[in-house]
VOGU-3710 file (C-alpha; in Angstrom, 3 decimals, decimal comma):
1> mgsfgknatw> -40,710/-23,885/-45,565  -42,285/-24,774/-42,133  -39,777/-27,386/-41,697  -37,002/-25,264/-42,832  -38,124/-22,477/-40,402  -38,311/-24,985/-37,570  -34,813/-26,376/-38,228  -33,462/-22,951/-38,658  -34,981/-21,875/-35,349  -33,136/-24,716/-33,549
11> mgvllvfvva> -29,881/-24,095/-35,362  -30,103/-20,528/-34,340  -30,606/-21,463/-30,826  -27,887/-23,989/-30,985  -25,540/-21,279/-32,296  -26,510/-18,787/-29,578  -25,568/-21,567/-27,075  -21,961/-22,142/-28,859  -21,346/-18,415/-28,983  -22,316/-17,807/-25,397
21> gmlglgapgc> -20,160/-20,684/-24,136  -17,207/-19,265/-26,045  -17,863/-16,007/-24,242  -17,783/-17,680/-20,909  -14,921/-19,701/-21,527  -12,878/-17,074/-23,179  -13,457/-14,413/-20,481  -10,283/-12,930/-19,165  -8,783/-13,197/-15,780  -9,775/-16,916/-15,427
31> vladdggakd> -7,054/-17,665/-13,010  -6,881/-18,585/-9,350  -4,179/-17,254/-6,831  -2,822/-20,048/-4,848  -2,372/-19,370/-1,162  1,366/-19,496/-1,451  1,404/-16,368/-3,511  2,860/-17,750/-6,627  3,379/-15,498/-9,496  0,074/-14,737/-11,348
41> saakdasgga> -0,574/-14,740/-14,975  -0,758/-11,540/-17,098  -4,430/-11,739/-16,602  -4,071/-10,635/-12,984  -4,886/-7,112/-11,852  -2,610/-4,504/-10,249  -3,474/-5,965/-6,887  -3,060/-9,552/-8,087  -6,859/-10,287/-7,320  -7,748/-13,599/-8,976
51> tksdagggak> -11,080/-13,930/-10,789  -12,999/-16,934/-12,002  -15,970/-16,657/-14,478  -18,230/-19,675/-14,739  -20,997/-19,399/-17,378  -23,944/-21,664/-17,375  -25,494/-23,286/-20,400  -29,149/-23,415/-21,651  -31,825/-22,371/-19,028  -29,592/-23,315/-16,127
61> aekkpdapaa> -28,780/-20,323/-13,816  -25,187/-19,376/-14,034  -22,731/-19,400/-11,357  -21,988/-15,942/-10,170  -18,355/-15,053/-10,721  -16,252/-14,309/-7,991  -14,836/-11,081/-9,452  -16,220/-10,180/-12,886  -13,685/-8,538/-15,353  -14,212/-5,664/-17,652
71> lterermlld> -15,511/-6,555/-21,050  -12,960/-7,080/-23,736  -13,283/-6,157/-27,405  -13,819/-9,910/-28,143  -16,627/-10,223/-25,632  -18,318/-7,113/-27,133  -18,196/-8,522/-30,601  -19,515/-11,888/-29,464  -22,420/-10,341/-27,595  -23,291/-8,399/-30,805
81> rveqlerrve> -23,318/-11,649/-32,616  -25,720/-13,023/-30,179  -27,984/-10,061/-30,829  -27,806/-10,688/-34,466  -28,456/-14,304/-34,158  -31,623/-13,708/-32,024  -32,886/-11,277/-34,589  -32,238/-13,879/-37,321  -34,260/-16,550/-35,589  -37,290/-14,256/-35,175
91> eleakggtgk> -37,133/-13,520/-38,952  -36,921/-17,243/-39,604  -39,712/-17,874/-37,244  -41,963/-15,206/-38,818  -41,324/-16,577/-42,363  -41,867/-20,165/-41,381  -45,161/-19,347/-39,755  -44,275/-21,478/-36,778  -46,193/-19,144/-34,400  -43,825/-19,925/-31,584
101> kadetsetak> -43,186/-17,217/-29,008  -39,771/-15,735/-28,462  -39,335/-17,384/-25,166  -36,713/-19,726/-26,464  -34,540/-17,112/-27,782  -35,004/-15,016/-24,621  -33,906/-17,975/-22,645  -30,639/-18,177/-24,523  -29,699/-14,770/-23,217  -29,212/-16,348/-19,944
111> vapetktstt> -26,124/-18,142/-21,012  -24,311/-14,877/-21,568  -22,181/-14,224/-18,486  -22,920/-11,133/-16,317  -20,604/-8,315/-17,298  -19,229/-5,304/-15,581  -17,213/-2,623/-16,879  -14,868/-1,047/-14,613  -12,192/1,599/-14,799  -10,187/-0,326/-12,113
121> atnsggatgs> -7,885/-3,266/-12,693  -7,944/-4,388/-9,028  -10,404/-6,585/-6,994  -13,817/-5,725/-8,500  -15,710/-8,181/-6,180  -19,020/-6,799/-4,947  -22,628/-7,883/-5,601  -23,511/-9,093/-9,089  -26,760/-9,172/-10,916  -29,102/-12,056/-10,546
131> sgsiavsekp> -28,957/-15,167/-12,827  -30,588/-14,586/-16,018  -29,632/-11,033/-16,275  -26,855/-8,850/-17,894  -25,550/-6,199/-15,528  -23,609/-3,281/-16,964  -22,137/-1,206/-14,243  -18,946/0,367/-12,920  -17,539/-0,488/-9,488  -14,795/1,402/-7,437
141> ntssssdvad> -11,656/-0,366/-6,984  -11,252/-2,402/-3,661  -7,398/-2,609/-3,266  -5,998/-2,653/0,023  -3,612/-0,136/1,571  -0,635/-1,786/-0,053  -1,662/0,645/-2,693  0,328/-0,224/-5,660  0,774/3,266/-7,100  1,818/4,415/-3,523
151> mgrsntapvh> 4,729/1,900/-3,311  6,611/2,805/-0,253  5,321/3,771/3,209  1,869/3,072/2,150  -1,104/2,019/1,197  -1,218/1,016/0,249  -0,973/0,727/-0,443  -0,963/1,423/-2,027  0,909/-0,219/-2,250  1,882/2,747/-0,087
161> dpagtesaan> 1,101/2,080/-1,831  4,627/1,801/-2,291  3,768/1,945/-3,240  1,341/1,361/-2,185  1,187/0,410/-2,922  -2,497/3,346/-3,383  -3,122/4,484/-6,907  -5,741/6,049/-9,058  -7,445/2,717/-9,020  -7,864/2,945/-5,300
171> vtnsaestsv> -11,205/4,881/-5,880  -12,239/5,222/-9,556  -15,527/5,879/-11,483  -18,632/4,459/-10,229  -21,672/4,759/-12,324  -25,391/3,973/-12,200  -25,967/0,217/-12,898  -28,143/-0,869/-15,693  -29,714/-4,192/-15,306  -32,091/-6,030/-17,560
181> ssagtaepaa> -33,799/-9,403/-16,785  -34,862/-11,616/-19,406  -38,770/-12,243/-18,789  -40,004/-14,584/-21,567  -39,620/-12,327/-24,545  -36,587/-11,445/-26,664  -36,916/-7,692/-26,141  -35,308/-7,340/-22,782  -32,283/-9,601/-23,969  -31,961/-7,506/-27,040
191> aaaaaigtqg> -32,127/-4,382/-24,917  -29,327/-5,352/-22,823  -27,267/-6,601/-25,771  -27,896/-3,237/-27,422  -26,761/-1,311/-24,201  -23,563/-3,363/-24,222  -22,920/-2,667/-27,839  -23,587/1,024/-27,236  -20,998/1,120/-24,335  -18,526/-0,710/-26,426
201> atkaapaepf> -18,753/1,696/-29,155  -17,840/4,592/-26,821  -14,135/5,402/-26,274  -12,367/2,875/-24,316  -11,380/4,135/-20,648  -7,632/4,880/-20,112  -5,702/1,874/-18,862  -5,550/1,586/-15,079  -2,233/2,902/-13,672  0,255/-0,053/-12,939
211> ayadwtwlng> -2,497/-2,584/-13,585  -0,448/-4,483/-16,300  1,756/-6,285/-13,854  1,817/-7,983/-10,414  3,721/-5,587/-7,957  3,359/-7,847/-4,872  7,022/-8,646/-5,031  8,178/-5,078/-4,084  9,710/-4,165/-0,989  7,323/-1,886/0,921
221> nartkdspmd> 4,220/-3,233/-0,858  1,777/-5,743/0,658  1,752/-9,229/-1,015  -1,980/-9,763/-0,410  -3,731/-10,309/-3,683  -7,484/-9,792/-2,795  -9,620/-8,583/0,046  -11,831/-11,355/1,317  -14,304/-8,768/2,850  -14,652/-6,288/-0,123
231> tkfftpeira> -17,803/-4,536/-0,898  -18,834/-1,939/-3,415  -18,688/0,848/-0,891  -15,906/-0,283/1,677  -12,839/-2,407/1,673  -12,065/-3,221/5,296  -8,521/-3,727/6,414  -7,130/-5,356/9,555  -3,294/-5,399/10,546  -1,711/-6,938/13,521
241> didyvydfnh> 2,003/-6,865/14,255  3,107/-8,857/17,408  6,848/-9,374/18,231  9,270/-10,729/20,714  12,663/-9,186/20,769  15,947/-10,893/22,273  18,493/-8,195/22,966  21,941/-9,516/23,582  22,723/-6,265/25,546  19,997/-7,349/28,154
251> pkddtiggss> 18,999/-3,834/29,160  17,584/-4,216/32,663  14,693/-1,819/32,004  13,762/-3,859/28,715  13,982/-0,504/26,877  15,393/-0,359/23,427  16,301/3,074/21,608  17,491/4,075/18,306  14,675/2,280/16,427  11,219/3,208/15,006
261> evfrsdevqv> 9,946/-0,581/14,871  11,657/-2,234/17,983  11,039/-0,865/21,407  11,055/-3,535/24,164  13,299/-6,544/24,882  12,596/-9,947/26,307  8,817/-9,357/26,047  5,866/-10,143/23,743  4,507/-6,831/22,634  1,728/-5,498/20,242
271> tqlgvggdfh> 3,669/-3,222/18,134  0,692/-2,232/15,956  -2,962/-3,144/15,690  -4,714/-1,467/12,864  -8,513/-1,556/12,017  -9,805/0,598/9,263  -10,046/0,455/5,438  -10,879/2,407/2,289  -14,193/4,012/1,449  -15,065/4,439/-2,309
281> ydnvrarvmt> -18,215/5,606/-3,848  -19,210/7,798/-6,709  -15,502/9,009/-7,183  -15,336/10,162/-3,479  -12,693/8,358/-1,525  -11,614/8,211/2,273  -9,241/6,116/4,197  -8,846/5,444/7,981  -6,383/3,140/9,951  -6,004/3,113/13,522
291> qfglysqttp> -2,681/2,399/15,413  -3,098/0,769/18,660  -0,286/-0,768/20,680  3,336/0,659/20,934  3,085/2,660/17,744  0,530/4,862/19,510  3,203/6,025/21,848  6,479/5,685/19,982  5,351/7,535/16,756  4,003/10,801/18,464
301> rndaspsrgq> 7,053/10,976/20,657  9,274/11,481/17,649  7,457/14,566/16,628  8,209/17,735/18,355  5,653/19,919/16,597  2,895/19,476/19,260  5,003/21,297/21,807  4,294/24,604/19,801  1,023/25,936/20,591  -2,061/24,298/22,128
311> wdldnayryl> -4,560/21,520/21,690  -2,312/18,538/22,243  -1,822/17,354/18,754  0,124/14,307/19,664  -2,971/13,021/21,774  -5,469/14,199/18,942  -3,817/12,081/16,317  -2,188/9,263/18,497  -4,400/6,394/17,483  -4,545/7,308/13,816
321> seayggyhfn> -1,886/6,223/11,350  -3,868/7,344/8,249  -6,905/9,382/8,070  -7,743/11,357/4,839  -10,490/12,153/2,462  -10,467/13,003/-1,228  -11,860/12,896/-4,696  -10,927/11,014/-7,860  -11,088/12,958/-11,333  -11,447/11,063/-14,411
331> wlhgvnvdag> -8,629/13,015/-16,059  -5,697/11,522/-17,974  -5,243/8,000/-16,416  -6,594/9,334/-13,181  -6,118/12,219/-10,653  -6,514/11,869/-6,861  -6,747/14,901/-4,528  -6,469/13,730/-0,896  -6,117/15,811/2,478  -5,264/14,626/5,862
341> ifmsyiglfs> -2,748/12,259/7,232  -1,171/9,942/4,773  1,775/7,541/4,533  5,178/9,027/3,543  7,099/7,329/0,733  10,552/8,577/1,874  12,710/5,627/2,848  11,175/2,894/0,671  9,959/0,644/3,434  6,327/0,685/4,465
351> yynfdnwayq> 5,162/1,833/7,921  3,621/-1,579/8,277  6,111/-4,463/8,925  3,905/-6,879/6,950  4,652/-5,140/3,795  8,548/-5,142/4,065  11,166/-7,665/3,345  12,750/-6,947/6,632  11,511/-6,136/10,206  14,140/-3,599/11,203
361> psyvssntpw> 14,896/-1,335/8,140  18,322/0,373/7,796  18,704/4,037/9,142  17,907/5,634/5,808  14,317/4,217/6,244  13,930/4,192/9,950  15,173/7,749/10,572  12,981/9,387/7,745  9,322/10,193/7,900  6,521/7,729/8,047
371> ffngvrvqif> 3,730/10,031/7,559  2,737/13,544/6,297  -0,240/15,671/7,549  -1,329/17,853/4,469  -2,601/17,665/0,867  -1,343/15,492/-1,884  -2,252/15,307/-5,457  -1,717/11,993/-7,302  -1,494/12,532/-11,143  -1,184/9,621/-13,534
381> pteklkiepw> -0,228/10,890/-16,972  0,144/7,265/-18,317  -0,380/3,870/-16,814  3,351/3,657/-16,042  3,930/6,952/-14,412  2,813/8,776/-11,301  3,759/12,417/-10,444  2,555/13,397/-6,844  3,174/16,805/-5,278  2,652/17,367/-1,505
391> fvngwqsygr> 1,831/20,398/0,722  2,524/19,242/4,268  2,805/20,775/7,697  6,360/19,605/8,057  8,701/16,628/8,353  6,775/13,868/9,863  4,788/16,253/11,893  1,250/16,878/12,986  1,853/20,573/13,017  4,319/23,219/11,866
401> fngrpgfgmq> 7,679/23,580/13,689  8,008/27,135/12,794  6,232/29,576/10,394  6,686/27,714/7,154  5,223/24,480/5,755  7,039/21,890/3,848  6,808/20,932/0,164  7,677/17,707/-1,784  7,062/15,419/-4,606  7,179/11,878/-5,567
411> ilwrpvgwls> 7,740/10,614/-9,152  7,011/6,839/-9,499  7,947/5,196/-12,888  7,404/1,396/-13,551  8,025/0,825/-17,316  8,134/-2,952/-17,070  6,791/-5,529/-14,498  10,301/-6,229/-13,086  11,364/-2,541/-12,541  10,327/0,207/-10,210
421> vlgneyllge> 12,031/3,572/-9,895  11,033/5,973/-7,209  12,157/9,422/-6,393  11,075/11,496/-3,461  12,048/15,208/-2,980  11,408/17,313/0,076  12,284/21,056/0,342  11,820/24,376/1,960  10,415/23,032/5,275  11,557/24,935/8,547
431> dalntpgrvr> 11,876/21,728/10,548  14,006/22,419/13,566  11,593/23,284/16,535  11,699/27,062/17,320  14,535/27,743/14,981  12,998/29,893/12,122  15,333/30,251/9,152  16,715/26,830/9,283  15,587/25,142/6,064  15,643/21,468/5,265
441> yhsddsieik> 16,219/19,617/1,883  16,112/15,978/1,238  16,353/13,747/-1,703  15,427/9,885/-1,253  15,743/7,637/-4,507  15,131/3,931/-4,894  15,268/1,328/-7,497  13,918/-2,204/-7,265  14,637/-4,891/-9,760  13,139/-8,406/-9,963
451> yydkpynais> 15,844/-10,223/-11,884  14,685/-13,837/-11,569  11,118/-15,140/-11,778  10,472/-19,036/-12,019  7,322/-19,595/-10,080  7,512/-23,453/-10,013  11,265/-23,896/-9,342  12,813/-24,245/-6,081  13,741/-20,694/-6,056  10,609/-18,824/-7,090
461> kmafsltgdi> 11,770/-15,223/-7,428  14,765/-12,986/-6,619  14,823/-9,193/-6,382  16,839/-6,383/-4,912  16,239/-2,930/-3,848  18,789/0,019/-3,532  18,007/3,273/-1,826  20,164/6,439/-1,535  19,554/9,550/0,404  21,123/12,836/0,582
471> gcehgggvsc> 20,006/16,063/2,359  21,156/19,003/4,351  20,048/21,992/6,408  21,031/25,723/6,004  20,443/28,924/7,928  19,818/29,195/11,612  23,385/28,632/12,583  24,257/25,747/10,281  25,600/25,256/6,662  24,636/22,770/3,963
481> dtnsakgpkq> 27,898/22,035/2,376  30,780/22,711/4,704  32,010/24,126/7,930  31,875/27,995/7,553  31,272/31,200/9,265  27,493/30,568/9,002  27,985/27,474/11,109  29,063/23,795/11,031  28,184/21,487/8,283  24,698/19,867/8,912
491> dflgfmfynr> 23,953/17,129/6,224  22,638/13,637/5,812  24,089/10,978/3,434  23,066/7,331/3,549  22,347/4,245/1,710  20,670/0,731/1,991  20,698/-2,373/-0,024  18,451/-5,424/0,394  18,317/-8,824/-1,685  15,400/-10,896/-1,463
501> mwfdrdklgl> 14,708/-14,536/-2,506  11,421/-16,612/-2,470  11,196/-20,310/-2,315  8,605/-23,094/-2,711  6,125/-20,937/-4,676  6,732/-17,854/-2,490  5,848/-19,668/0,772  9,434/-18,992/2,169  11,565/-15,888/1,998  15,043/-14,978/2,815
511> tlgggkinnp> 16,541/-11,438/2,852  19,946/-10,126/3,370  20,760/-6,445/3,562  21,903/-3,364/5,658  23,028/0,252/5,030  25,058/3,059/6,394  24,514/6,714/7,240  26,506/9,893/8,157  24,661/12,615/9,901  26,570/15,347/11,494
521> grylvllppi> 24,343/17,656/13,572  22,200/14,380/14,269  19,116/16,334/13,064  17,582/12,970/11,799  18,961/10,680/14,477  16,315/9,061/16,614  16,649/10,348/20,166  17,092/7,426/22,691  14,235/7,669/25,440  16,650/8,445/28,276
531> ngataasgtp> 14,561/9,325/31,290  11,626/9,634/28,994  13,151/12,066/26,636  11,198/12,998/23,533  11,973/14,737/20,276  10,595/17,958/21,908  12,437/17,654/25,235  15,840/16,490/24,029  18,365/15,361/26,713  21,754/16,385/27,746
541> yftenpgdpf> 22,827/12,690/27,862  22,529/12,418/24,137  22,876/15,839/22,447  21,684/16,783/18,968  23,590/19,962/18,556  25,184/21,440/15,288  28,514/19,721/14,794  27,747/16,721/16,791  29,004/13,605/14,879  26,847/10,583/14,090
551> kawdasatfd> 27,871/7,552/11,832  26,097/4,272/11,934  25,691/1,119/9,997  23,739/-2,118/10,209  23,292/-5,606/8,612  20,287/-8,035/9,013  19,269/-11,431/7,843  15,434/-12,250/7,713  13,615/-15,446/7,089  9,942/-15,635/6,467
561> ympkqyitfr> 7,424/-18,415/6,376  4,299/-17,399/4,540  1,745/-20,275/4,446  -1,044/-17,992/3,388  -1,207/-14,560/1,779  -2,532/-13,104/4,939  0,208/-14,070/7,519  3,855/-14,071/7,855  5,916/-15,637/10,542  9,416/-13,902/10,712
571> wefdhraanv> 12,658/-14,472/12,200  15,440/-11,944/12,012  18,864/-11,135/13,177  20,012/-7,585/13,331  23,490/-6,152/14,026  23,666/-2,408/14,404  26,650/-0,120/15,241  27,572/3,650/15,775  30,580/5,599/16,156  29,282/6,996/19,574
581> pyfsgpggit> 27,559/5,180/22,477  23,834/5,109/21,383  22,238/1,648/22,105  20,755/0,510/25,361  23,273/-1,476/27,476  22,822/-3,850/30,394  22,418/-1,039/32,846  19,402/0,415/30,924  18,374/4,083/30,246  15,719/4,527/32,908
591> ptscptaplv> 16,493/6,022/36,410  15,542/3,687/39,322  15,255/6,409/41,771  14,841/10,234/41,915  16,510/12,195/44,634  14,904/15,453/43,523  11,076/14,392/43,221  8,945/11,183/42,996  9,126/9,139/39,810  6,191/9,742/37,733
601> enicgspgai> 5,737/7,137/34,932  9,493/6,168/35,313  10,609/9,762/34,755  12,513/11,877/37,172  11,667/15,469/36,977  10,873/16,436/33,517  11,405/14,228/30,409  15,058/13,927/29,544  16,342/15,902/32,398  19,600/15,228/34,354
611> vpgftpdlkk> 19,221/12,968/37,355  21,815/13,255/40,007  23,650/10,097/40,466  22,281/8,404/37,233  24,198/7,751/34,041  22,449/5,883/31,178  24,145/2,817/29,893  24,920/3,383/26,159  26,770/1,038/23,869  28,218/1,496/20,375
621> ienridlail> 27,002/-2,079/19,311  23,661/-3,876/19,475  22,817/-7,340/18,496  19,069/-8,546/18,345  16,974/-11,474/17,341  13,351/-10,316/16,293  10,473/-12,636/16,143  7,134/-11,532/14,739  3,729/-12,614/13,528  2,402/-10,329/11,035
631> vkf> -1,342/-10,436/9,819  -3,051/-8,407/7,161  -6,583/-8,753/5,842
//
């Protein structure tokens, strides 16, 4: 009997090793993302973060996993079996009278991998328990601003987050950690296994929104798959956008107008330098992202709302592209409530050029909002659907233009991994400065389809995006549908289409696309900065009055070299045209002298004012070559 008990003891220990080894080898998410950004397996999370579990054997300390994944049903079952085997070994030892301590069975608990349960499906990262312990914890997500669920001008983004793409996964449940170390007896290991078994018996958490597929192929979504600096509390983010633009019109003042991405010619310029990231702890969330460089000047000048009232709102917010705080509620598949400055999703393209298929988006994107200042509620009824209402100060504005705020909503639906359908609606805002009663409506709708996906072929992937916009204003001297006694027709109609191909395991990319708009009244046309003109000042050199015609179209070809997931080298050719003189010509748009007053910051008199003897040189056609280095961590 004693011999049987001893043999049974070693057989039990051997079975524990085998089961624990199977547990380590069978853990999901055991894939590595290559630097080229090749398509991940189905085990990848929503942000594409790769994980690798490596369980040790015997009494050897296990190697800490890079990013532990949530327990599967199979893992819970195997851990339960480990507990049962330990108890059986103890019973056999007691019957065999071997008198051995339970140290051996306690040691076997060390082969079980550390485990974390998480309501997120993105980069879990963070600190793990020490070797020889089983940690049960929940950690907030650490996805970057690509923000998968926020696909579009995001975060994050969300994959603004186009999405972001930004999702309910951006900041999710965090719970107290329960860690039990084995210390020479079977009781701690049994307690840990019991804790895991109890957790597994509870109702499974709802599936993470959009976590079932890799969305890094989307236009407007960052392609980074993990964050190398992620922690449990903070996911830092750094962005750099440096460009050199060769304008075939050769404006003598090196000033380019009519774009929200390109501003100077024949010079190396820092378009944007962003430093910030996501804070996430105990369901509380916040995000901040700076905007140094040209964006800090060019984005505020396109907002006329600071000219109403005091406190210089444009200067107050000048160096912030995103700044909000909020809370994650564990309802449905997640509900986020955020307030502050957040990325707009209208126009599909992200505010951050790293996230986009092209550097210069078509007018449908370039002329629509990049940000909102207000409150949003992100509701995820299912893992494939987001409904997001907004209450905002106005149309890309720090403050209100008149006495009424704006309202809007996004609906994002991703039924399968190759399809994303996005709808953005804006209404009821009075967004013409000092013109109460003029109400704006706008609908922006996009579809993106990945129609080819062969990661190891010469052509890795192919996808296209199609966006259509329609909108109008009524009241305050204009009419929404036709010229009438109420005023001339003032509406917006446009589209853009882009086709993208990836080569050599996603290290090379080629995008062809373009679009067209018709905007009588010019209420969404970007005002050229003639003599320092801003959206608030206007200029008689290029009026934006009801009835003023404006039609424009463009086409572009973009080539990207992406040796690592964190950097893009971009070459792009842009051809842009309008039915009226609009683009900077050789003579430039800056006066060289001022007969009436000294030039101050290259402005004669007040911004946009008429200068005697000066006529801006505007052309109907513009051809450019854009070279850029884009970085995101």
